[in-house]
N, C-alpha and C positions, 0 to 999 in steps of 0.2 A: 307235452307230456298230462298224465293222469292229474296233476298235482296244480295244473289250471283249474279242475273244476272243482277241487276242495272251496268250503266253504267257511268261515266260523260257526260255531255252534250258536244256538239261540236259548239265552239263557231262561228266557220264558218257556220255551218249549221244554226246556230239561227239568224245571222244575213244578210246573200246572201239574197240583194234582198229586205232588210223590210225597211230597216232606209232611207228615204228622208228628205229634208229640211220642208216642209210642214208635214209629221207627227212628225218630231221633234218639231215644232210648237204648234200640237196638243197635243202634250205629254205634253209639257211646261206648255201649258196651262191648261192642266186636271192637274197638280202637283200642280200648283198656287191656282187650284179651291179649290182641296181638303185642301188644306193647310190653304184656309181663312176660311172653313167649320171647321177645326179641330181648328182655333183657338175661331172661337166662341162657342166653346164649351169646357171651358176648366174644369178640374175636380173640385169637391167640395166636401168638409169634406173627402178627401180620398178616395172617390166614384170615381172608374174610368171613362174617359170621354166617349162619346158615339163613338167616333172612337175608343179609344182603345178597347172596347166588340167588335166592328165590325173587328179588326184586331185579337183579340182574338178568335172570335167563326169562322172567315174565317182560323187562324192557326188549329183550332180542327178538322175544317171540311177536309182540306187537310190533316191532321194528321189520320184523321178516314178512307182517302180514301189511303193512303199510307199501314195502317193495314189494308185494307180491300182487296186487293193486296197481301199482306202475306198472308191472309186467305185465298184465292182464290187460291197461291200457294200451301199451307199445305193441301188444298182439294183436288189438283189433285195428289198430291204427295200421299195424304193417298190412294186414291182411285186406283188409279193403283199399292201400295204397297198390297192393300186388295185383290185384283185380282193376286198376284204373288203370295201370300200366298197361296188362294184358288188354283192355280193352283201347287202349292206344294206338299201342303198337298192331292191334288189329286192324285200327282205322288206317292208320298209315300205309300199312299192307294192301287195304283195297284202295287206298287213293293213289300207290304207286303203281298199281295196276292199271286205273284208269289213263293215268298220265302216262304210262307207255304204250297205251291202245289211242290215245290221240297223239301221239309222237309219230307211232306208225301211220295213224293216217296223213299227217302233216307227209311223212315221208313220200307217201304214196305218191301227194299231188306231188311232189318235190320230181318224182320219179316221171312223173305224165310229163312234167312243164320241158324236163331233159328231153325226153322222146320228139314230142312235138317240137323242141327246139325254142319251146316260147319262156324267157326271163331263169333260162336254168341257173346262170350265175345268181340272180338276187335269191331262188328259194337255197341254193345252197348256202350264201351266205347266210339268209333267214337263220336255220338249220343248224352252222354253227355257232351264230350268235351267242354273247352268254346270257342274253333273254330275249327271248321276242319283242320287247318296249327298246332295246336297244336297239335293235336293228330300225323298228318303225321309225325310232326318231331320226334315222339317216336314208330313209329312202322312200320310197313312194308306192310301195308295195300294196299297199291295201285298196291303192285304187286297181290294180291289175287283178286281186283277189274275184273268185267268184264267191256269189253269199253264201254255199255249201263251206268252201274253203274257211270265210274270212270268220263264220261259225265254230268251225274246226280251232282256228286261232285262240278265238275265245275261250272257249272252253278248254283251250290248252293253259293257255295265259291263267285264266282262273284255278284250276284242277292243280298247277305249277305250285300257286303263291296259299291255298290251303292248305294243301301236302308240307310245305314247308314249317308253315304254322303250327302244325299236328306233329311234327317233327321236334318239332323244339317244347310242345308241350310236353309232349314224352319224357324229351331229357332230363327237364323240370322235375316232373313225377318220380324218375328214375333216381334222382337225386334227393326227392322227400324219400321215397323207399328206403333210400342208403341210410337217412337219419334215423328214420324208424327202425331199422333194424340193429344199429348200433345204441339205440335208447333199449331197446327188447335185452339186448345181450349184457347190458350196463344193470338193467332192473335184476335179470336173471344172477348175476354174479352177486349182486345184494344179496339177495335171497341166500344163496346157498353159504354166503359167507356169518349170516345173522345166525341161521338154523347151525351152523358149524362150530360158532361161538360158543353157541346154547350148549351143544352137546358135548365140548372139550367140559364149560363149567359142571354138567352133571355126571358126568364118567369122572371127576377127581371127588366126589363125596361115598363117603363109606358107608355101607346098610344102616350102621346106626342111624347117620343125617340125612339117609333115605327116608328112615323111618318117621324121623321128626319132623322131615317135610312133609310126609304125606299126612299126619296128623296135624298141622298146620293147615294142608289144602282142603282136609273133613271140615275143621270148625270153620274156615271161609265159606264152604258149601251150605253148613247147619244156619249159618248168620244169614247167609242167601236166601237159604230155603223161608227163613221165620219173615224176612221182607216182602219174599213173595207173598206168604200167606196173609200178611197185612195189607196187602195191594189187592189181593183176592177179596179180601173183606171189604174194603171199601168200594170196589167197582159191583160187590153183590149188594152192597147198601144202597148204592146211587141207583142202580136197576128197579129195586124195590120202591124208593122214593120216587123215579121216574113215571114208574107205573102207577103207584098212588095217585100221583098228582094226574096224570093223563085220565085213568079212572074218575076224578072227580071231576074233571072238567067236561068231560063227556055228558057228564049228566047233567051240569049246569048248564052247559050251552045248547044242550039237546035242541031248541028250537031253532038255532041258528045253522045252515048246513055250510057257509062258508071257511070257519075253520079246520072243519075236517078234511079239507080238500088235501091240504101243506101235510095233513097226519099221514095220509091214505100214499102221497107221493114218495114220503120221507120210507114209509113201510115197503112199498117195492122196490124202491133203491138200496132198502137194508138187506130185504131180501135176493136179491141180484148180487150183492156182494156176499152174503153166505154162502149162496151158493159157488161162486168163482173160491171165495177162501177155504171151504169145504175139498174142493177137490185139490187146492195148493196144499192144503195141510194134509192129506190121502197119502199125497205124492213122497211128502218131507220125510211121513210117519215111514215111510217103504225103505227109505234111506240110511233109516237110525243103524247103527254099527257100522257101516260104510267108513275108511279111512280118511281123514285130513289129507288133502294134498294139494298144495300150492300150485293155483293155476290152472287147477281141473275143476269139468263142467259135468264129471260124467260120463256114464251111466254106475263105473266102477268105483270114482271115489270124487271129493268136491273140494274146492276151497269154500269160504265163507260165502259169498257175491254169486259161485257159480251155483248154491246149493239154492239161493234164494228166486236167481234165476229160472232153474229148470224146475223148481216146485209152482210157480206163477204162468210158466210154460204149459204148463199141464192142465193148469185152469182156464189156456186159452185167452193168455196178459202177458204182453212180450214187453220185459223189462230188459233194460238198459248191462252190459256187463259187467262192472265195476260200481263200488259203494259209493264213489262219488259220484256216480249219474244214477244209482238207483233210489237216493236220497231227495233227488229233485222229480222224480215219476211218481206225483200220488198228491194227495195232500196233507198236510202237517195234524198231527193232533196230539192233546196232552196223552200224558202216559195211564193218568187216570181214566181217561177215556179208552185205549188201547182195545180194541176188538180180533178174534181170533183172524188172523192170516195179516195182521198190519207187519210193517218190516220194524223192527228194532235196530238204529242204528247206534254206534259205540266211539266213543274216543273223540276229541278235538278234532284229529284229522281225519274222522270218519272211515276207520278203517276194520271195519267189523259190521257184519248184520246178521240176524238173525229173525226168524219166522215165529211172531208171537201165536201162542196156542192157547191162552185166557189162563187165569188164575196165576199171574204173574211168570209165568214159565215160555219159554220157546225153544224149539227145534234150533240148533245152528250147528254150522262146521267149524269145531272151537278155534286147533292151532296144531301146529307140525306135532305129529307124535298119540293125536287123540282121535275120536272118534264119531262122528255125526251122531248127537243124542240130545236128548231135552235137558231144560237146564234153568235156574233162574234166571230172570233177566238183571239179578243184580250178583252175577256170578264175579265181576272183579269192581263191584260198590256201585252205589245208588250214582256217584260221580261220574262213572265211566258213561252215564248213559246219555247221546247225543240227543235223537231224537226218536220221535215214531211218526211213519207215514203210511196210510192205506193206499195202496196203490189203482187198485181200480175201484 
């Protein structure tokens, strides 16, 4: 299962270069704002409050996305296993054909011996034995076979053994395929149930409640945008400081040629990554407005990891299918050091991913019912960010 690929989040990666007094103040203000909103909408007559519904729906969407990644992993495994089974069955068919040819050749020897009256009973007994070795143990046929006949017998025995092993291997692979197909069905059913539960909750809201819910979401987006702007300010300041330091270092170290070598190599690597990232981002931007569909990899719709995989494929870089594997497909960097093209992963179970575009923003396929869009990396709060990975 895909869950085997999961790994716990790294506290260092999550917080490195993120929290500042300004961000902390903004986050506290956001919490206070949402708390006031929650207090303004208490539950009545046992009915869950609007905020409880919002949280429940959000949880269901995240659970659906987690199940989607399990579905993606099971689907990929099923496809690989089906290919493996097909290859094994083709191999068994070829070996069986060779086995039949060897059997026919032995049969021709038997027929020739019968016509000449030489050892016909022995040959017939050999062909009717359960295995060639059974007969060899009981007779002295090997002494009477010609060199060519002995080679044919040896080939028959070898091919029979190899064919039997391949048949057993194919049988085991078929069992694994069945297990993968069952996992696929389970993951699919889980996704559908979570999404169904979320739709039911939302359908029970009144028009007024839906309007209030939209207002809460708008406030969250505004806070996320403020945090993104603060991250962009930090990154710009860091770049300016690095350029200033680099410029000073170059002038003061002019007599020495060795320090410039690593800088040149680093610049070349940066340029190469920038070129690839540019292609990935261009592809991702062209997908904006297309619907999120769980399990989709394009070209008309995407889920989160399907979009990032397709984007980097357009840049000539092959990424694994699922978030669980994509998080290991590159170099982890701090959020403060994120560059356009980097992958931003979310949640403890690594069930969401977006493509960083700079200035604290990303392109991602958010959730069912939404469309591919640009959004702050803080769209679900700073604590939801798991890690940043540079894939090439």
